[in-house]
C-alpha positions as CSV (number, residue, x, y, z in Angstrom):
1,P,193.0,140.4,111.5
2,A,190.0,139.8,109.1
3,A,188.5,142.8,107.4
4,K,185.1,144.0,108.8
5,A,182.4,144.4,106.0
6,S,180.7,147.7,106.0
7,V,176.9,148.1,106.2
8,S,175.0,151.2,105.6
9,R,171.4,151.5,106.3
10,R,169.1,153.7,104.8
11,R,165.4,154.6,105.6
12,L,163.0,154.0,102.9
13,A,160.0,156.7,102.7
14,L,156.9,156.4,100.8
15,E,155.1,159.4,99.6
16,S,151.5,159.2,99.0
17,L,150.2,160.3,95.7
18,E,146.8,161.9,94.7
19,E,144.1,159.7,93.7
20,R,144.1,159.0,90.1
21,Q,141.1,158.4,87.8
22,L,140.6,157.8,84.1
23,L,139.6,160.7,82.3
24,A,136.0,160.7,81.3
25,I,134.4,162.3,78.3
26,S,131.0,163.9,79.4
27,W,127.8,164.7,77.2
28,I,127.5,168.5,77.0
29,G,125.1,168.7,74.2
30,P,121.4,169.4,74.7
31,T,119.9,167.4,77.5
32,T,116.4,166.9,76.1
33,G,115.0,165.7,72.9
34,V,116.6,163.5,70.3
35,Q,120.5,164.0,69.6
36,Q,123.3,162.2,67.5
37,W,125.9,160.5,69.3
38,G,128.0,161.3,66.2
39,N,127.8,165.1,66.6
40,T,131.2,166.1,68.1
41,A,129.8,169.2,69.7
42,N,128.0,167.0,71.9
43,W,130.9,165.9,73.7
44,S,133.1,167.8,76.5
45,E,136.3,166.8,74.5
46,G,135.1,168.1,71.1
47,R,135.4,164.7,69.6
48,L,133.7,161.5,69.6
49,P,134.3,159.0,72.5
50,T,136.8,156.1,71.6
51,S,137.4,152.8,73.1
52,S,139.6,154.1,75.6
53,D,137.1,156.7,77.0
54,D,134.7,156.5,79.9
55,V,131.7,157.9,78.8
56,V,129.1,159.8,80.9
57,I,125.8,160.8,79.8
58,D,123.7,162.1,82.7
59,A,120.6,163.6,81.1
60,E,117.6,161.5,81.8
61,S,115.2,163.3,79.4
62,L,117.5,162.8,76.3
63,T,117.4,160.4,73.7
64,V,120.8,159.6,71.8
65,V,120.8,158.3,68.6
66,V,123.6,156.0,66.9
67,D,122.9,155.8,63.2
68,G,125.0,154.2,60.6
69,A,128.3,154.9,62.4
70,F,130.6,153.1,64.8
71,A,130.2,154.1,68.4
72,A,132.7,153.1,71.0
73,A,133.3,153.6,74.8
74,R,135.7,151.7,77.4
75,S,132.8,152.2,79.6
76,L,129.5,153.9,79.9
77,S,127.5,155.5,82.5
78,C,124.2,156.4,80.8
79,A,120.8,158.1,82.3
80,A,119.6,158.7,78.8
81,Q,117.9,156.6,76.4
82,I,119.8,154.9,73.6
83,Q,118.6,154.2,70.2
84,I,120.9,152.2,68.0
85,L,119.2,152.5,64.6
86,S,122.2,151.0,62.5
87,G,125.8,150.7,62.9
88,F,128.1,149.2,65.7
89,F,128.1,150.2,69.5
90,D,131.1,148.5,71.3
91,V,132.0,148.9,75.0
92,Y,135.4,147.6,75.8
93,G,136.0,147.7,79.7
94,G,134.8,148.3,83.1
95,V,131.4,148.2,84.6
96,S,128.9,150.1,82.3
97,T,125.0,150.8,82.7
98,I,122.4,152.2,80.7
99,D,119.6,153.3,83.0
100,G,117.2,154.7,80.1
101,A,115.6,152.7,77.6
102,L,117.5,150.7,74.9
103,T,116.1,150.3,71.4
104,M,117.8,148.7,68.5
105,S,116.8,148.1,65.0
106,E,117.7,145.8,62.4
107,G,121.3,146.4,61.0
108,A,122.4,147.5,64.5
109,T,125.2,145.5,66.6
110,L,125.9,145.9,70.4
111,T,129.2,144.2,71.5
112,V,130.6,144.1,74.9
113,S,134.2,142.6,75.0
114,G,137.0,141.9,77.4
115,A,137.4,140.3,80.7
116,D,135.9,142.3,83.7
117,T,133.7,144.2,81.3
118,S,129.9,144.2,81.7
119,L,127.1,146.3,80.2
120,T,123.6,146.2,82.0
121,V,120.5,147.8,80.6
122,N,118.3,148.7,83.3
123,G,115.7,150.4,81.2
124,A,113.0,149.1,78.9
125,T,115.0,147.2,76.1
126,T,113.6,146.4,72.5
127,V,115.5,144.6,70.1
128,D,114.3,144.3,66.6
129,G,116.5,142.3,64.3
130,A,119.8,143.6,65.7
131,D,122.7,141.5,66.7
132,L,124.0,141.1,70.4
133,R,127.5,139.9,71.2
134,A,129.4,139.3,74.4
135,N,132.9,138.5,73.9
136,N,136.3,137.7,75.7
137,G,134.9,137.4,79.1
138,A,132.3,140.1,78.9
139,D,128.6,140.2,80.2
140,L,125.9,141.7,78.4
141,L,122.8,141.8,80.7
142,L,119.4,142.6,79.4
143,P,116.9,142.1,82.5
144,N,114.2,143.9,80.6
145,L,114.4,142.2,77.4
146,T,111.3,140.1,77.0
147,S,111.1,139.4,73.2
148,Y,113.3,139.4,70.4
149,S,112.0,139.8,66.8
150,G,113.8,139.6,63.4
151,R,112.4,141.0,60.2
152,S,114.5,139.4,57.6
153,G,118.0,138.2,57.2
154,R,120.6,136.6,59.3
155,H,120.7,137.7,63.2
156,S,123.3,136.7,65.7
157,L,123.0,136.4,69.6
158,Q,126.4,135.1,70.7
159,A,128.5,134.7,73.7
160,S,132.3,133.9,72.7
161,G,135.2,133.4,74.7
162,A,135.7,131.9,78.3
163,G,133.4,133.6,80.9
164,S,131.3,135.5,78.4
165,V,127.6,135.7,79.4
166,L,124.9,137.0,77.1
167,D,121.9,137.2,79.6
168,L,118.7,136.7,77.6
169,S,116.8,134.9,80.5
170,H,113.9,137.2,80.5
171,V,113.0,136.9,76.7
172,T,110.0,134.7,76.6
173,A,109.2,135.0,72.8
174,F,111.3,134.9,69.7
175,S,109.5,135.8,66.4
176,G,110.9,136.5,62.9
177,G,109.6,136.7,59.3
178,T,109.7,133.8,56.8
179,S,113.1,134.5,55.7
180,D,114.5,135.2,59.1
181,E,117.6,133.3,60.8
182,I,118.3,133.9,64.3
183,Y,121.6,132.2,65.3
184,V,122.1,131.8,69.0
185,T,125.7,130.9,69.7
186,A,127.8,130.1,72.7
187,S,131.3,129.2,71.8
188,S,134.9,128.7,73.4
189,G,133.4,128.7,77.1
190,G,130.8,131.4,76.4
191,K,127.4,131.2,77.8
192,V,123.9,132.3,76.6
193,D,121.2,132.4,79.1
194,L,117.7,131.7,77.8
Protein backbone atom coordinates (compact mmCIF):
# COMPACT_ATOMS: atom_id res chain seq x y z
CA PRO A 1 0.00 0.00 0.00
CA ALA A 2 1.07 3.57 -0.79
CA ALA A 3 1.99 5.86 2.09
CA LYS A 4 -0.45 8.67 2.75
CA ALA A 5 0.90 12.17 2.91
CA SER A 6 0.08 13.95 6.11
CA VAL A 7 -1.26 17.49 5.74
CA SER A 8 -1.54 19.73 8.73
CA ARG A 9 -3.61 22.83 8.62
CA ARG A 10 -3.08 25.91 10.68
CA ARG A 11 -5.22 28.95 10.91
CA LEU A 12 -3.50 32.23 10.21
CA ALA A 13 -4.59 35.02 12.51
CA LEU A 14 -3.85 38.70 11.92
CA GLU A 15 -3.54 41.07 14.80
CA SER A 16 -4.41 44.74 14.42
CA LEU A 17 -1.67 47.15 15.45
CA GLU A 18 -2.11 50.71 16.61
CA GLU A 19 -1.89 53.48 14.01
CA ARG A 20 1.66 54.74 13.60
CA GLN A 21 2.70 58.29 12.85
CA LEU A 22 6.07 59.85 12.29
CA LEU A 23 7.17 61.91 15.25
CA ALA A 24 6.88 65.63 14.83
CA ILE A 25 9.08 68.29 16.32
CA SER A 26 6.98 71.27 17.32
CA TRP A 27 7.62 74.93 18.01
CA ILE A 28 7.33 75.55 21.77
CA GLY A 29 9.05 78.94 21.85
CA PRO A 30 7.28 82.30 22.05
CA THR A 31 4.24 82.46 19.78
CA THR A 32 4.48 86.16 18.92
CA GLY A 33 7.21 88.51 17.75
CA VAL A 34 10.40 87.62 15.90
CA GLN A 35 12.21 84.44 16.95
CA GLN A 36 15.21 82.45 15.68
CA TRP A 37 14.87 79.03 14.03
CA GLY A 38 18.38 78.25 15.31
CA ASN A 39 17.50 78.51 19.02
CA THR A 40 17.15 74.95 20.35
CA ALA A 41 14.98 76.19 23.25
CA ASN A 42 12.23 76.94 20.71
CA TRP A 43 11.78 73.25 19.79
CA SER A 44 9.92 70.46 21.58
CA GLU A 45 12.84 68.05 21.38
CA GLY A 46 15.40 70.56 22.69
CA ARG A 47 17.31 70.38 19.41
CA LEU A 48 17.03 71.83 15.92
CA PRO A 49 14.89 69.96 13.39
CA THR A 50 16.72 67.73 10.93
CA SER A 51 15.93 66.31 7.50
CA SER A 52 14.09 63.39 9.13
CA ASP A 53 11.72 65.53 11.25
CA ASP A 54 8.16 66.57 10.47
CA VAL A 55 8.08 70.17 11.72
CA VAL A 56 4.97 71.91 13.07
CA ILE A 57 4.81 75.65 13.77
CA ASP A 58 1.21 76.59 14.56
CA ALA A 59 1.67 80.17 15.84
CA GLU A 60 0.11 82.61 13.35
CA SER A 61 1.44 85.77 15.06
CA LEU A 62 5.05 84.61 14.92
CA THR A 63 7.91 85.41 12.55
CA VAL A 64 10.61 82.71 12.45
CA VAL A 65 14.00 83.87 11.16
CA VAL A 66 16.62 81.68 9.48
CA ASP A 67 19.85 83.68 9.38
CA GLY A 68 23.21 82.32 8.29
CA ALA A 69 22.41 78.74 9.12
CA PHE A 70 21.28 75.48 7.62
CA ALA A 71 17.66 74.73 8.43
CA ALA A 72 16.09 71.44 7.44
CA ALA A 73 12.87 69.49 7.78
CA ARG A 74 11.43 66.33 6.30
CA SER A 75 8.14 68.21 6.07
CA LEU A 76 6.85 71.54 7.34
CA SER A 77 3.40 72.62 8.49
CA CYS A 78 3.76 76.30 9.27
CA ALA A 79 1.16 78.94 10.15
CA ALA A 80 3.87 81.51 11.01
CA GLN A 81 5.78 83.87 8.78
CA ILE A 82 9.22 82.65 7.69
CA GLN A 83 12.14 84.97 6.90
CA ILE A 84 15.16 83.35 5.30
CA LEU A 85 17.75 86.11 5.52
CA SER A 86 20.77 83.98 4.59
CA GLY A 87 21.74 80.34 4.60
CA PHE A 88 19.89 77.29 3.43
CA PHE A 89 16.38 75.98 4.11
CA ASP A 90 15.79 72.45 2.81
CA VAL A 91 12.63 70.31 2.79
CA TYR A 92 13.03 66.61 2.02
CA GLY A 93 9.71 64.72 2.08
CA GLY A 94 5.95 64.73 2.23
CA VAL A 95 3.50 67.56 1.72
CA SER A 96 4.52 70.89 3.27
CA THR A 97 2.84 74.27 3.58
CA ILE A 98 3.74 77.74 4.76
CA ASP A 99 0.49 79.61 5.38
CA GLY A 100 2.17 82.77 6.67
CA ALA A 101 4.31 85.09 4.57
CA LEU A 102 7.66 83.96 3.17
CA THR A 103 10.43 86.53 2.77
CA MET A 104 13.81 85.59 1.30
CA SER A 105 16.86 87.81 1.01
CA GLU A 106 19.94 87.71 -1.17
CA GLY A 107 22.23 84.90 -0.06
CA ALA A 108 19.36 82.61 0.95
CA THR A 109 18.45 79.32 -0.74
CA LEU A 110 15.20 77.35 -0.50
CA THR A 111 15.41 73.77 -1.76
CA VAL A 112 12.70 71.11 -1.93
CA SER A 113 14.00 67.62 -2.80
CA GLY A 114 12.61 64.18 -3.43
CA ALA A 115 9.81 62.40 -5.23
CA ASP A 116 6.39 62.98 -3.65
CA THR A 117 7.73 66.07 -1.87
CA SER A 118 6.01 69.41 -2.19
CA LEU A 119 6.13 72.81 -0.54
CA THR A 120 3.32 75.30 -1.16
CA VAL A 121 3.64 78.84 0.18
CA ASN A 122 0.11 80.18 0.63
CA GLY A 123 1.05 83.49 2.22
CA ALA A 124 2.50 86.63 0.64
CA THR A 125 5.86 85.81 -0.91
CA THR A 126 8.84 88.12 -1.42
CA VAL A 127 12.06 86.85 -2.97
CA ASP A 128 14.89 89.37 -3.24
CA GLY A 129 17.90 87.77 -4.93
CA ALA A 130 17.52 84.35 -3.31
CA ASP A 131 17.89 80.95 -4.98
CA LEU A 132 14.90 78.61 -5.45
CA ARG A 133 15.35 74.92 -6.23
CA ALA A 134 13.05 71.93 -6.84
CA ASN A 135 15.09 68.74 -7.16
CA ASN A 136 14.63 65.01 -7.73
CA GLY A 137 10.88 65.03 -8.41
CA ALA A 138 9.82 67.71 -5.88
CA ASP A 139 7.36 70.58 -6.36
CA LEU A 140 8.01 74.13 -5.11
CA LEU A 141 4.77 76.09 -5.54
CA LEU A 142 4.74 79.86 -5.01
CA PRO A 143 1.25 81.08 -6.05
CA ASN A 144 1.71 84.48 -4.35
CA LEU A 145 5.13 85.34 -5.77
CA THR A 146 4.44 88.05 -8.35
CA SER A 147 7.92 89.51 -8.85
CA TYR A 148 11.51 88.37 -8.50
CA SER A 149 14.32 90.84 -7.93
CA GLY A 150 18.03 90.38 -7.74
CA ARG A 151 20.54 92.92 -6.49
CA SER A 152 23.95 91.77 -7.61
CA GLY A 153 25.59 88.49 -8.38
CA ARG A 154 24.33 85.23 -9.76
CA HIS A 155 20.91 83.85 -8.82
CA SER A 156 19.49 80.43 -9.60
CA LEU A 157 15.89 79.39 -10.18
CA GLN A 158 15.94 75.71 -11.04
CA ALA A 159 14.00 72.49 -11.38
CA SER A 160 16.28 69.48 -11.74
CA GLY A 161 15.27 65.85 -12.07
CA ALA A 162 12.32 64.03 -13.58
CA GLY A 163 9.01 65.37 -12.31
CA SER A 164 10.49 68.38 -10.49
CA VAL A 165 8.43 71.57 -10.79
CA LEU A 166 9.30 75.13 -9.80
CA ASP A 167 6.06 77.07 -10.19
CA LEU A 168 6.72 80.75 -10.91
CA SER A 169 3.61 81.09 -13.07
CA HIS A 170 2.35 84.14 -11.15
CA VAL A 171 5.61 86.08 -11.52
CA THR A 172 4.98 88.98 -13.89
CA ALA A 173 8.27 90.87 -13.44
CA PHE A 174 11.93 90.01 -13.09
CA SER A 175 14.34 92.79 -12.18
CA GLY A 176 17.98 93.15 -11.23
CA GLY A 177 20.96 95.43 -11.06
CA THR A 178 23.53 95.99 -13.79
CA SER A 179 25.76 93.20 -12.49
CA ASP A 180 22.91 90.80 -11.77
CA GLU A 181 22.50 87.43 -13.49
CA ILE A 182 19.35 85.34 -13.04
CA TYR A 183 19.64 81.78 -14.31
CA VAL A 184 16.37 79.93 -14.90
CA THR A 185 17.17 76.26 -15.47
CA ALA A 186 15.05 73.17 -16.11
CA SER A 187 17.20 70.07 -16.46
CA SER A 188 16.95 66.28 -16.47
CA GLY A 189 13.17 66.29 -16.83
CA GLY A 190 12.48 69.20 -14.44
CA LYS A 191 10.09 72.01 -15.34
CA VAL A 192 10.03 75.72 -14.47
CA ASP A 193 6.57 77.23 -14.98
CA LEU A 194 6.78 80.90 -15.94
